[in-house]
Structures are given as C-alpha cells and as structure tokens.
C-alpha positions in Angstrom: -3.7 14.1 -29.2 -4.7 10.5 -29.5 -5.1 7.4 -27.3 -5.1 3.7 -27.5 -8.6 2.7 -26.5 -10.4 -0.6 -26.1 -14.1 -0.8 -27.1 -16.7 -3.5 -26.9 -18.5 -3.9 -30.3 -21.2 -6.3 -31.5 -18.6 -8.7 -32.8 -15.5 -8.0 -30.6 -15.2 -8.0 -26.8 -11.9 -6.2 -26.6 -11.2 -4.3 -29.9 -8.2 -2.0 -29.8 -8.8 1.3 -31.6 -7.2 4.7 -32.0 -9.1 7.4 -30.2 -9.1 11.0 -31.5 -11.5 13.6 -30.1 -14.0 11.0 -28.9 -14.1 9.0 -32.1 -12.6 5.5 -32.5 -10.7 4.3 -35.6 -9.4 1.0 -36.7 -5.7 0.2 -36.3 -4.9 -1.8 -39.5 -3.9 -5.4 -38.8 -4.1 -4.9 -35.0 -7.3 -6.2 -33.4 -6.4 -6.3 -29.7 -4.0 -4.8 -27.2 -2.2 -8.2 -27.1 -1.7 -7.9 -30.9 -0.1 -4.5 -30.4 2.2 -5.7 -27.5 3.5 -8.5 -29.6 5.1 -5.9 -31.9 8.3 -3.9 -31.5 7.6 -0.3 -30.5 8.9 1.1 -33.8 6.8 -1.3 -35.8 3.6 -0.7 -33.8 4.1 3.1 -34.0 4.4 3.0 -37.7 1.1 1.1 -38.0 -0.6 3.3 -35.4 0.4 6.5 -37.2 -0.6 5.3 -40.7 -3.7 6.7 -42.3 -6.9 4.8 -41.3 -10.3 6.4 -41.7 -12.5 3.4 -40.8 -14.5 4.5 -37.8 -15.4 1.9 -35.2 -18.5 2.2 -33.0 -18.4 0.6 -29.5 -18.5 1.0 -25.8 -15.3 2.2 -24.1 -14.1 -0.4 -21.6 -10.8 -0.9 -19.7 -7.8 -0.8 -22.0 -6.9 -4.5 -21.8 -7.2 -7.7 -23.9 -8.8 -11.0 -22.8 -5.4 -12.4 -21.9 -3.9 -9.3 -20.4 -2.0 -9.6 -17.0 -1.9 -6.6 -14.7 1.0 -6.5 -12.2 1.7 -4.1 -9.4 4.7 -2.5 -7.7 4.7 -1.6 -4.1 6.5 0.9 -1.8 7.9 2.9 -4.7 7.2 6.3 -3.1 8.3 7.6 0.3 4.6 8.3 1.2 3.7 4.7 0.4 6.6 3.5 2.6 5.4 5.7 5.5 1.8 4.7 5.1 2.6 1.0 5.1 4.8 1.4 8.2 1.9 3.2 10.0 -0.5 0.4 9.1 1.6 -2.6 9.7 2.5 -4.6 12.8 5.9 -5.4 11.1 6.9 -2.0 9.7 10.6 -2.9 9.0 9.8 -5.0 5.9 8.5 -1.8 4.1 11.6 0.2 5.0 13.8 -2.6 3.8 12.1 -3.0 0.4 12.0 0.8 -0.1 15.8 0.8 0.2 16.5 -2.5 -1.5 17.8 -2.9 -5.1 15.0 -5.4 -5.8 11.5 -3.8 -5.9 8.3 -5.3 -4.5 6.4 -6.8 -7.5 3.1 -8.7 -7.3 0.4 -10.1 -9.6 -2.6 -7.8 -9.4 -5.4 -8.8 -11.8 -6.5 -10.4 -15.1 -8.8 -8.7 -17.6 -11.8 -10.4 -16.0 -10.9 -8.8 -12.7 -10.4 -5.3 -14.2 -13.0 -2.6 -14.8 -12.7 0.7 -16.7 -13.7 4.3 -16.3 -17.2 4.8 -14.9 -17.5 1.2 -13.6 -17.8 0.1 -10.0 -14.8 -0.8 -7.9 -15.2 -2.9 -4.7 -14.3 -2.9 -1.1 -14.2 -6.3 0.7 -17.1 -7.0 3.0 -14.7 -8.5 5.5 -12.3 -5.4 5.5 -12.6 -2.7 8.1 -10.4 -0.2 6.2 -10.1 0.1 2.5 -8.5 2.8 0.3 -7.8 3.7 -3.3 -4.2 3.7 -4.4 -3.9 6.1 -7.4 -1.1 5.0 -9.7 0.3 5.4 -13.1 0.1 2.2 -15.1 2.5 1.5 -18.0 1.9 -0.8 -21.0 4.9 -2.9 -21.9 5.3 -5.0 -25.0 6.8 -8.5 -25.0 10.2 -7.1 -25.7 10.2 -5.0 -22.5 9.6 -1.7 -24.3 7.4 1.0 -22.8 4.6 1.8 -25.3 2.2 3.8 -23.3 0.8 5.1 -20.0 -2.6 4.8 -18.3 -4.1 5.1 -14.8 -4.7 2.4 -12.3 -6.8 2.4 -9.1 -5.1 -0.4 -7.1 -7.8 -0.9 -4.5 -6.5 -2.1 -1.2 -7.9 -3.5 2.1 -5.3 -1.7 4.3 -6.2 -3.4 7.5 -5.8 -6.9 6.0 -2.3 -6.2 4.6 -1.5 -4.3 7.8 -2.4 -7.3 10.0 0.2 -9.4 8.2 2.2 -8.6 4.9 1.6 -12.2 3.9 -2.1 -11.3 3.4 -1.2 -8.9 0.6 -2.8 -11.0 -2.1 -6.1 -11.1 -0.2 -5.8 -7.3 0.5 -5.3 -6.5 -3.2 -6.7 -9.4 -5.4 -10.4 -9.8 -5.1 -13.5 -9.1 -7.2 -13.7 -5.4 -8.0 -10.2 -4.6 -6.7 -8.8 -3.1 -10.0 -9.6 -0.3 -12.3 -7.6 0.8 -15.3 -8.2 3.6 -17.8 -9.8 5.4 -19.3 -7.3 4.8 -22.2 -3.6 4.4 -22.9 -1.6 7.5 -24.1 1.2 6.5 -26.5 4.6 7.1 -25.0 5.8 9.0 -28.0 3.1 11.6 -27.4 3.9 12.3 -23.8 6.3 15.1 -22.9 8.7 14.2 -20.1 6.8 11.3 -18.6 9.1 11.4 -15.5 7.5 14.6 -14.2 3.7 14.1 -14.6 1.5 15.3 -11.8 -1.1 12.9 -10.2 -4.2 14.1 -8.5 -6.8 12.1 -6.5 -9.9 12.7 -4.5 -12.7 10.8 -2.7 -16.2 12.3 -2.9 -19.0 11.2 -0.5 -22.6 12.5 -0.9 -21.3 15.3 -3.2 -18.6 16.5 -0.8 -14.8 16.0 -1.1 -13.7 14.0 2.0 -10.1 13.6 0.9 -7.8 14.9 -1.9 -4.1 14.9 -2.5 -1.5 15.1 -5.2 2.0 13.9 -6.1 4.3 13.7 -9.0 6.2 11.0 -10.8 9.3 13.0 -9.8 8.8 11.5 -6.4 9.0 7.9 -7.7 11.8 6.1 -6.0 12.3 3.7 -8.9 12.7 4.3 -12.7 10.3 2.7 -15.1 13.3 1.0 -16.7 14.3 -0.5 -13.3 10.8 -1.8 -12.6 10.5 -3.3 -16.1 13.9 -5.0 -15.8 13.0 -6.7 -12.6 9.5 -7.6 -13.8 10.9 -9.4 -16.8 13.4 -11.4 -14.8 12.6 -15.1 -15.0 9.2 -14.2 -16.4 7.6 -14.6 -19.9 5.0 -12.1 -21.2 4.1 -13.3 -24.7 1.4 -10.7 -25.1 3.0 -8.0 -23.0 1.9 -6.8 -19.6 0.5 -3.8 -17.7 2.4 -2.7 -14.7 0.9 -0.4 -12.0 3.9 1.5 -10.7 2.9 2.2 -7.1 1.3 5.0 -5.3 2.6 8.3 -3.8 -0.9 9.2 -2.6 -2.3 7.3 0.4 -5.2 8.6 2.6 -4.5 9.1 6.3 -5.6 6.3 8.7 -8.9 8.0 9.6 -10.1 7.8 6.0 -11.7 4.6 4.7 -13.9 4.1 1.6 -17.6 3.5 1.9 -20.1 2.2 -0.5 -21.3 5.0 -2.7 -18.1 7.0 -2.6 -16.6 8.2 -5.9 -12.9 8.0 -6.5 -11.4 10.2 -9.2 -7.7 10.0 -10.3 -6.2 12.5 -12.9 -2.8 12.3 -14.4 -1.4 15.0 -16.6 -1.3 14.2 -20.3 -3.1 10.9 -19.7 -6.6 11.5 -18.5 -9.1 11.0 -15.7 -10.3 7.7 -14.2 -13.5 7.8 -12.2 -15.1 4.9 -10.3 -18.0 4.5 -7.8 -17.4 2.3 -4.8 -19.6 -0.7 -3.9 -19.3 -3.6 -1.4 -17.9 -6.9 -2.6 -19.9 -9.5 -0.6 -18.3 -12.6 0.9 -20.5 -14.8 -1.3 -19.8 -13.0 -4.6 -18.9 -16.3 -6.2 -22.4 -17.6 -5.6 -24.1 -14.4 -6.8 -22.4 -14.3 -10.2 -24.0 -16.7 -12.5 
C-alpha cells in the first residue's frame, strides 16, 4: 500500500512524495501535486512505480500544491438532498438539482484556505449552526483523468445557506472551512472505488455526540459525470481536486462547538481528523 503525500521540508513548502509505511520517498522528476496532474495518468503511474530509494524528511500537510484549486459538488446523495430541504426556506431548489442532469458544482477553496490532518477547522463566529460534511475527494489531472482519492471535510454554516441558497459561498468559503487528507491513494491501488464505505463522528469532551456512515454506492452521480461537468467551459492547467458531496449530514439538533473533534474514515483511503475552533469576524486583522 502506498499514498501520494505532500510534506513541508526545509526547502520546499509543498513537496509531493510517495508514502510507504510512514516513510516518504522522492518521485523522480515530480516535485509537486501540480507537476503530477500535468501528466497523463499512464505516464505518471510509470514514474510513480519506478524504483526510487531517496528518502525525504518533512512534515505531512494537506495533499495540495500552492496553486491547487478545490471544488465541491452538492446534493449528490439523497441524505444531502433531504437535509438541505429541511434546513432551507426554499427547499424545491435542492429537489430540482438532485433530479437534474446538471450537478451543483461550486468553488470551495485554494491551498491557502485548506488544512490537513491534525490541523484546526473553523466555524464562523456569525453562524448559529455549523456542521462537518464528510466527503470523498478525487484528484483529477489536466486531461480529466481520475488519478487518486482522498477525504474532504467540507465545513458548512448550515443556517447561513438555509436562510438563502445564494449565501452558499459565505456558508462554505471562509477561513478554516476546508480540510483535505491525510493523503491521496492512487486510483490503481483501490479495489472497486464505487463501493467504499464512509464513516464520520463528532467527539465532544471525550464523548461521541454524533456518528453515522454511508457508502459511495449511495452516490447519485458517477465520478465520470461530475468530472465531465466540472471540465465544461473550464480550464485546469494543473489539475483540480473535487469533493464529491456528502451522504452523511448531522440532524438539525447537532451543531459543532469549539473544541469538538471531527473524524472521517474512508475504506482503503485513510482517516482525516480535525479539531474545531471559532473563526472570528476579524480574522483578517488577526493574521499578520
């Protein structure tokens, strides 16, 4: 078993490496995830599987490059459709997109707005209800080929989106709203990726306050369909990460609090864990 991992070293901020049993190794001629996603799948796989014994030391971070874009897909599971309809004052829009040929796709984050395993995710100070959205993220090269799978926690201010669907960007795109990781599993190493199980839980003061599970079998869209629409009228010169939507949504009486721990596990891919903190209104002034 191996993974594509990104580590921070003394000389590189986003170095792509091959992870095997907790050790990191150089991928010859490929420095970043963007370098990898500029290659055809067959070409990258050949390089990835070639012998390289040069070990790299560094800190594991989110599996992105400095110029990575992360996009999201919405209402791709029946549970997500039902939850959005419960939350929203205009529920019909979610039913319509669930049944439509065209999926809901939205820009989610840049590398700067993305954290990895073990880092903190945020809930907006001006939100009254916030939830994690456990999702499978897919890494897609510039040619629209699926090269690997990871995990995304698409943090969402559910009351803000529920108030008006046009507030979706504010509900989903803010400082601390996105976590990806811990690594990317190459697609050729995954057995039947359409049937992977997904597990999630929220812990508070050492106790589980919510947990649930689903499966990619319940996804209402295929990866191929989502990729096809994402690449329509778009240009991704360094590839893209797409979070494929959630089939696990906490009930309305569950909302994240500062100090909570969110854990998401996906079969054959790994476990992503993040602690929750408050993103203050004046975060722009606090970051120097």
